[in-house]
C-alpha positions as CSV (number, residue, x, y, z in Angstrom):
1,M,219.4,-131.7,-3.2
2,K,218.0,-132.2,-7.1
3,F,216.9,-135.9,-5.2
4,T,215.3,-134.1,-2.7
5,K,213.9,-130.8,-5.2
6,L,212.4,-133.7,-7.5
7,L,210.3,-136.0,-4.8
8,F,208.8,-132.6,-3.0
9,M,208.1,-131.9,-6.5
10,A,206.1,-135.2,-7.3
11,F,205.0,-134.7,-4.5
12,V,203.1,-132.3,-4.1
13,M,201.9,-133.4,-8.0
14,I,200.6,-136.6,-6.0
15,V,198.9,-134.5,-3.3
16,M,197.6,-131.4,-5.4
17,S,195.9,-133.9,-8.1
18,S,194.0,-136.4,-4.6
19,L,192.4,-132.9,-3.4
20,A,189.0,-134.8,-2.5
21,P,189.6,-135.0,1.6
22,T,188.9,-139.0,3.2
23,R,187.5,-138.2,7.3
24,A,188.2,-140.1,10.3
25,T,186.0,-140.8,12.9
26,V,186.8,-140.5,16.3
27,V,185.0,-141.4,19.4
28,G,185.7,-138.5,22.2
29,G,185.6,-138.8,25.9
30,W,181.4,-138.5,25.7
31,G,180.9,-141.5,23.3
32,I,179.9,-138.4,20.7
33,E,181.7,-139.6,17.5
34,E,183.2,-136.7,15.8
35,K,184.8,-136.4,12.3
36,A,188.6,-135.2,11.5
37,A,188.9,-134.1,8.3
38,C,191.7,-135.9,6.5
39,I,193.6,-133.3,4.8
40,V,197.4,-133.9,3.3
41,T,198.1,-130.6,2.2
42,D,197.6,-129.8,5.8
43,L,200.3,-132.1,6.6
44,M,203.0,-129.8,4.5
45,S,205.3,-128.2,7.1
46,C,206.1,-132.0,7.9
47,L,207.6,-133.1,5.3
48,P,210.8,-131.6,5.7
49,A,211.3,-134.0,8.9
50,I,209.3,-136.8,7.4
51,L,212.2,-137.1,4.0
52,K,215.4,-136.2,6.3
53,G,214.4,-136.6,9.9
54,S,214.5,-133.1,10.9
55,Q,213.3,-131.3,14.0
56,P,209.5,-129.8,13.5
57,P,207.7,-126.4,13.1
58,A,205.3,-126.4,15.4
59,Y,202.9,-125.7,12.7
60,C,203.3,-128.9,11.8
61,C,202.5,-130.7,15.2
62,E,199.0,-129.0,15.4
63,M,198.3,-130.4,12.1
64,L,199.5,-134.4,13.7
65,K,197.5,-133.5,16.4
66,E,194.4,-133.0,14.9
67,Q,195.0,-135.6,12.5
68,Q,196.2,-138.6,14.5
69,S,193.1,-140.4,13.6
70,C,194.7,-140.2,9.9
71,L,197.7,-141.4,10.0
72,C,197.3,-145.3,9.7
73,G,195.3,-144.0,6.5
74,Y,198.4,-142.2,5.1
75,I,200.8,-144.9,6.1
76,K,199.0,-148.0,4.3
77,S,197.8,-146.0,1.7
78,P,200.2,-146.2,-1.9
79,T,199.9,-142.4,-3.2
80,F,201.3,-141.5,0.2
81,G,203.1,-144.5,1.9
82,H,206.8,-144.6,0.1
83,Y,207.0,-141.0,1.2
84,V,206.9,-142.4,4.9
85,I,209.7,-143.1,6.3
86,P,210.1,-145.5,9.6
87,K,212.9,-144.6,10.8
88,N,211.6,-140.7,10.4
89,A,208.1,-141.1,10.9
90,H,208.9,-142.7,14.4
91,K,211.7,-140.0,15.5
92,L,208.8,-137.2,14.0
93,L,205.8,-137.8,16.0
94,A,208.1,-138.7,18.7
95,A,209.4,-135.6,18.3
96,C,205.4,-134.2,18.9
97,G,204.3,-135.9,21.9
98,I,202.2,-138.5,19.1
99,P,202.6,-142.4,19.6
100,Y,203.1,-144.2,17.0
101,P,199.5,-146.1,15.5
102,K,199.5,-148.8,15.2
103,C,197.8,-150.2,11.8
């Protein structure tokens, strides 16, 4: 339990140290580009699900759907990628009805 708390605190510190949000480009149905903000702090409600494999809250799924175009960036990021446990990530995205990205 102490390790999980320590891991969570480390994650929060890393997230807070990288406050600059990135942007991902999504092409909409009409061929219009939309900019989706990739703000990893919006996904804090997903942390228990990604670390422990628990059921994600509805807010987590909403944020994941909004930031779906950002997921590959998070997974590949040296800052955040090591927090993504593949088994739990697949379970989390499936629970939210989001296909696992092909990066």
